PDB file of N, CA, C and O in Angstrom:
ATOM      1  N   ALA A   1      66.630 144.389 137.007  1.00  0.00           N
ATOM      2  CA  ALA A   1      65.668 144.137 138.098  1.00  0.00           C
ATOM      3  C   ALA A   1      65.333 145.459 138.779  1.00  0.00           C
ATOM      4  O   ALA A   1      66.162 146.028 139.489  1.00  0.00           O
ATOM      5  N   GLN A   2      64.151 145.928 138.564  1.00  0.00           N
ATOM      6  CA  GLN A   2      63.763 147.227 139.102  1.00  0.00           C
ATOM      7  C   GLN A   2      63.685 147.195 140.622  1.00  0.00           C
ATOM      8  O   GLN A   2      63.860 148.223 141.277  1.00  0.00           O
ATOM      9  N   ASN A   3      63.422 146.014 141.186  1.00  0.00           N
ATOM     10  CA  ASN A   3      63.254 145.909 142.632  1.00  0.00           C
ATOM     11  C   ASN A   3      64.542 145.497 143.333  1.00  0.00           C
ATOM     12  O   ASN A   3      64.522 145.146 144.512  1.00  0.00           O
ATOM     13  N   ALA A   4      65.662 145.537 142.614  1.00  0.00           N
ATOM     14  CA  ALA A   4      66.927 145.147 143.223  1.00  0.00           C
ATOM     15  C   ALA A   4      67.279 146.111 144.353  1.00  0.00           C
ATOM     16  O   ALA A   4      67.072 147.317 144.221  1.00  0.00           O
ATOM     17  N   PRO A   5      67.803 145.598 145.446  1.00  0.00           N
ATOM     18  CA  PRO A   5      68.194 146.460 146.564  1.00  0.00           C
ATOM     19  C   PRO A   5      69.341 147.374 146.164  1.00  0.00           C
ATOM     20  O   PRO A   5      70.087 147.077 145.231  1.00  0.00           O
ATOM     21  N   ASN A   6      69.477 148.483 146.874  1.00  0.00           N
ATOM     22  CA  ASN A   6      70.535 149.437 146.553  1.00  0.00           C
ATOM     23  C   ASN A   6      71.913 148.780 146.648  1.00  0.00           C
ATOM     24  O   ASN A   6      72.844 149.181 145.950  1.00  0.00           O
ATOM     25  N   GLY A   7      72.041 147.780 147.504  1.00  0.00           N
ATOM     26  CA  GLY A   7      73.319 147.109 147.685  1.00  0.00           C
ATOM     27  C   GLY A   7      73.831 146.508 146.388  1.00  0.00           C
ATOM     28  O   GLY A   7      75.039 146.393 146.181  1.00  0.00           O
ATOM     29  N   ALA A   8      72.903 146.124 145.510  1.00  0.00           N
ATOM     30  CA  ALA A   8      73.324 145.540 144.241  1.00  0.00           C
ATOM     31  C   ALA A   8      74.028 146.587 143.392  1.00  0.00           C
ATOM     32  O   ALA A   8      74.808 146.251 142.501  1.00  0.00           O
ATOM     33  N   ILE A   9      73.749 147.862 143.669  1.00  0.00           N
ATOM     34  CA  ILE A   9      74.354 148.952 142.897  1.00  0.00           C
ATOM     35  C   ILE A   9      75.598 149.477 143.617  1.00  0.00           C
ATOM     36  O   ILE A   9      76.645 149.660 142.996  1.00  0.00           O
ATOM     37  N   THR A  10      75.484 149.716 144.911  1.00  0.00           N
ATOM     38  CA  THR A  10      76.576 150.320 145.674  1.00  0.00           C
ATOM     39  C   THR A  10      77.606 149.284 146.106  1.00  0.00           C
ATOM     40  O   THR A  10      78.768 149.620 146.336  1.00  0.00           O
ATOM     41  N   ASN A  11      77.186 148.027 146.217  1.00  0.00           N
ATOM     42  CA  ASN A  11      78.043 146.941 146.692  1.00  0.00           C
ATOM     43  C   ASN A  11      78.513 147.227 148.118  1.00  0.00           C
ATOM     44  O   ASN A  11      79.584 146.769 148.519  1.00  0.00           O
ATOM     45  N   ARG A  12      77.723 147.979 148.885  1.00  0.00           N
ATOM     46  CA  ARG A  12      78.085 148.328 150.255  1.00  0.00           C
ATOM     47  C   ARG A  12      77.088 147.763 151.262  1.00  0.00           C
ATOM     48  O   ARG A  12      77.310 147.844 152.470  1.00  0.00           O
ATOM     49  N   ASP A  13      75.996 147.195 150.773  1.00  0.00           N
ATOM     50  CA  ASP A  13      74.936 146.706 151.663  1.00  0.00           C
ATOM     51  C   ASP A  13      75.386 145.415 152.346  1.00  0.00           C
ATOM     52  O   ASP A  13      75.674 144.436 151.658  1.00  0.00           O
ATOM     53  N   PRO A  14      75.454 145.387 153.672  1.00  0.00           N
ATOM     54  CA  PRO A  14      75.897 144.181 154.384  1.00  0.00           C
ATOM     55  C   PRO A  14      74.966 143.004 154.147  1.00  0.00           C
ATOM     56  O   PRO A  14      75.361 141.856 154.351  1.00  0.00           O
ATOM     57  N   ASN A  15      73.724 143.270 153.715  1.00  0.00           N
ATOM     58  CA  ASN A  15      72.771 142.197 153.438  1.00  0.00           C
ATOM     59  C   ASN A  15      72.909 141.678 152.016  1.00  0.00           C
ATOM     60  O   ASN A  15      72.269 140.693 151.650  1.00  0.00           O
ATOM     61  N   ASP A  16      73.737 142.332 151.214  1.00  0.00           N
ATOM     62  CA  ASP A  16      73.902 141.919 149.824  1.00  0.00           C
ATOM     63  C   ASP A  16      74.940 140.807 149.764  1.00  0.00           C
ATOM     64  O   ASP A  16      76.071 141.021 149.329  1.00  0.00           O
ATOM     65  N   THR A  17      74.545 139.630 150.202  1.00  0.00           N
ATOM     66  CA  THR A  17      75.453 138.487 150.246  1.00  0.00           C
ATOM     67  C   THR A  17      75.288 137.650 148.989  1.00  0.00           C
ATOM     68  O   THR A  17      74.272 137.773 148.306  1.00  0.00           O
ATOM     69  N   PRO A  18      76.256 136.804 148.664  1.00  0.00           N
ATOM     70  CA  PRO A  18      76.108 135.920 147.499  1.00  0.00           C
ATOM     71  C   PRO A  18      74.836 135.085 147.579  1.00  0.00           C
ATOM     72  O   PRO A  18      74.190 134.833 146.562  1.00  0.00           O
ATOM     73  N   GLU A  19      74.475 134.654 148.794  1.00  0.00           N
ATOM     74  CA  GLU A  19      73.276 133.834 148.956  1.00  0.00           C
ATOM     75  C   GLU A  19      72.031 134.623 148.587  1.00  0.00           C
ATOM     76  O   GLU A  19      71.187 134.143 147.831  1.00  0.00           O
ATOM     77  N   SER A  20      71.917 135.849 149.128  1.00  0.00           N
ATOM     78  CA  SER A  20      70.720 136.642 148.856  1.00  0.00           C
ATOM     79  C   SER A  20      70.677 137.037 147.388  1.00  0.00           C
ATOM     80  O   SER A  20      69.606 137.080 146.782  1.00  0.00           O
ATOM     81  N   ARG A  21      71.843 137.326 146.817  1.00  0.00           N
ATOM     82  CA  ARG A  21      71.880 137.715 145.400  1.00  0.00           C
ATOM     83  C   ARG A  21      71.453 136.547 144.529  1.00  0.00           C
ATOM     84  O   ARG A  21      70.700 136.720 143.571  1.00  0.00           O
ATOM     85  N   THR A  22      71.942 135.339 144.869  1.00  0.00           N
ATOM     86  CA  THR A  22      71.553 134.150 144.110  1.00  0.00           C
ATOM     87  C   THR A  22      70.055 133.918 144.225  1.00  0.00           C
ATOM     88  O   THR A  22      69.397 133.583 143.240  1.00  0.00           O
ATOM     89  N   ALA A  23      69.512 134.097 145.431  1.00  0.00           N
ATOM     90  CA  ALA A  23      68.079 133.907 145.631  1.00  0.00           C
ATOM     91  C   ALA A  23      67.295 134.891 144.771  1.00  0.00           C
ATOM     92  O   ALA A  23      66.269 134.535 144.192  1.00  0.00           O
ATOM     93  N   GLN A  24      67.780 136.128 144.689  1.00  0.00           N
ATOM     94  CA  GLN A  24      67.090 137.131 143.879  1.00  0.00           C
ATOM     95  C   GLN A  24      67.146 136.746 142.405  1.00  0.00           C
ATOM     96  O   GLN A  24      66.161 136.895 141.681  1.00  0.00           O
ATOM     97  N   ILE A  25      68.302 136.251 141.963  1.00  0.00           N
ATOM     98  CA  ILE A  25      68.447 135.869 140.555  1.00  0.00           C
ATOM     99  C   ILE A  25      67.469 134.745 140.228  1.00  0.00           C
ATOM    100  O   ILE A  25      66.797 134.788 139.198  1.00  0.00           O
ATOM    101  N   PHE A  26      67.385 133.737 141.102  1.00  0.00           N
ATOM    102  CA  PHE A  26      66.464 132.635 140.846  1.00  0.00           C
ATOM    103  C   PHE A  26      65.019 133.111 140.887  1.00  0.00           C
ATOM    104  O   PHE A  26      64.181 132.620 140.130  1.00  0.00           O
ATOM    105  N   ALA A  27      64.722 134.067 141.769  1.00  0.00           N
ATOM    106  CA  ALA A  27      63.359 134.589 141.848  1.00  0.00           C
ATOM    107  C   ALA A  27      62.988 135.285 140.547  1.00  0.00           C
ATOM    108  O   ALA A  27      61.868 135.141 140.056  1.00  0.00           O
ATOM    109  N   VAL A  28      63.931 136.040 139.988  1.00  0.00           N
ATOM    110  CA  VAL A  28      63.659 136.732 138.724  1.00  0.00           C
ATOM    111  C   VAL A  28      63.484 135.720 137.600  1.00  0.00           C
ATOM    112  O   VAL A  28      62.581 135.854 136.774  1.00  0.00           O
ATOM    113  N   MET A  29      64.352 134.702 137.566  1.00  0.00           N
ATOM    114  CA  MET A  29      64.223 133.685 136.527  1.00  0.00           C
ATOM    115  C   MET A  29      62.895 132.959 136.669  1.00  0.00           C
ATOM    116  O   MET A  29      62.271 132.608 135.667  1.00  0.00           O
ATOM    117  N   ASP A  30      62.458 132.731 137.897  1.00  0.00           N
ATOM    118  CA  ASP A  30      61.194 132.043 138.136  1.00  0.00           C
ATOM    119  C   ASP A  30      60.047 132.895 137.613  1.00  0.00           C
ATOM    120  O   ASP A  30      59.107 132.373 137.014  1.00  0.00           O
ATOM    121  N   GLU A  31      60.119 134.204 137.837  1.00  0.00           N
ATOM    122  CA  GLU A  31      59.082 135.100 137.330  1.00  0.00           C
ATOM    123  C   GLU A  31      59.057 135.052 135.804  1.00  0.00           C
ATOM    124  O   GLU A  31      57.987 135.027 135.195  1.00  0.00           O
ATOM    125  N   ASP A  32      60.232 135.039 135.194  1.00  0.00           N
ATOM    126  CA  ASP A  32      60.295 135.018 133.732  1.00  0.00           C
ATOM    127  C   ASP A  32      59.697 133.720 133.188  1.00  0.00           C
ATOM    128  O   ASP A  32      58.961 133.738 132.202  1.00  0.00           O
ATOM    129  N   ASN A  33      60.013 132.603 133.827  1.00  0.00           N
ATOM    130  CA  ASN A  33      59.537 131.314 133.334  1.00  0.00           C
ATOM    131  C   ASN A  33      58.033 131.165 133.517  1.00  0.00           C
ATOM    132  O   ASN A  33      57.376 130.477 132.737  1.00  0.00           O
ATOM    133  N   ASN A  34      57.487 131.806 134.544  1.00  0.00           N
ATOM    134  CA  ASN A  34      56.068 131.657 134.846  1.00  0.00           C
ATOM    135  C   ASN A  34      55.231 132.803 134.293  1.00  0.00           C
ATOM    136  O   ASN A  34      54.035 132.890 134.569  1.00  0.00           O
ATOM    137  N   GLY A  35      55.849 133.673 133.522  1.00  0.00           N
ATOM    138  CA  GLY A  35      55.101 134.790 132.958  1.00  0.00           C
ATOM    139  C   GLY A  35      54.736 135.784 134.013  1.00  0.00           C
ATOM    140  O   GLY A  35      54.101 136.795 133.716  1.00  0.00           O
TER     141      GLY A  35
END
């Protein structure tokens, strides 16, 4: 995911929560399914 927040890499971002990460994963899957 090119648009992934830095927290996904550093694992230090306080906003990088399981909820937000899950939302991002579903958003990417949604993009893939919808072309």
